[in-house]
C-alpha positions in Angstrom: 75.9 -77.9 -60.6 72.8 -77.7 -58.3 70.7 -80.8 -57.5 67.2 -80.8 -59.0 64.6 -83.2 -57.7 62.0 -84.5 -60.2 58.6 -85.9 -59.1 56.8 -85.8 -55.9 58.5 -85.7 -52.5 57.9 -88.8 -50.3 56.0 -88.6 -47.0 57.2 -91.9 -45.6 58.7 -91.8 -42.2 59.5 -94.6 -39.8 59.6 -98.3 -40.2 57.5 -100.5 -42.6 54.8 -102.6 -41.1 56.6 -105.9 -41.7 59.7 -104.7 -39.8 57.5 -103.9 -36.8 55.3 -107.0 -36.9 58.3 -109.3 -37.4 59.7 -108.4 -34.0 56.4 -108.9 -32.1 55.4 -112.1 -30.3 53.4 -114.3 -32.7 53.9 -111.6 -35.4 51.4 -109.4 -33.6 48.3 -111.5 -34.1 45.3 -109.9 -32.3 46.9 -106.4 -32.4 45.3 -103.3 -33.9 47.4 -101.3 -36.3 46.5 -97.8 -37.5 48.3 -95.3 -39.7 48.9 -91.9 -38.3 48.3 -90.2 -41.6 44.8 -91.8 -41.9 44.0 -90.7 -38.3 44.7 -87.1 -39.1 43.2 -87.0 -42.6 39.9 -88.8 -42.1 37.2 -88.4 -39.4 36.1 -92.0 -39.3 38.3 -94.6 -37.6 40.6 -96.4 -39.9 42.7 -99.4 -38.6 43.8 -103.0 -39.3 43.4 -106.0 -37.0 46.0 -108.7 -37.6 44.0 -112.0 -37.6 46.5 -114.6 -38.8 50.0 -115.0 -40.2 51.0 -117.7 -42.7 54.5 -118.3 -43.9 55.1 -118.7 -47.6 57.7 -121.5 -48.1 58.8 -120.1 -51.5 59.3 -116.6 -50.2 61.3 -116.0 -47.0 59.2 -113.0 -46.1 56.2 -113.7 -43.9 52.7 -113.0 -45.4 50.3 -111.3 -42.9 46.6 -111.4 -43.5 44.8 -108.3 -42.3 
């Protein structure tokens, strides 16, 4: 029986942002992050600047404010 895919195909490649920022010194505060798909899709610059990181004591995942 052949395999049939239903729905859209995903275009996600690489690591998630939290996986990358979690390995950086001070969780990457002060760094500029951009998405490659936005750089190729839009003419105007599109990026995030990490300004602060605050841990959530109830959730072990770190919350990063952009």
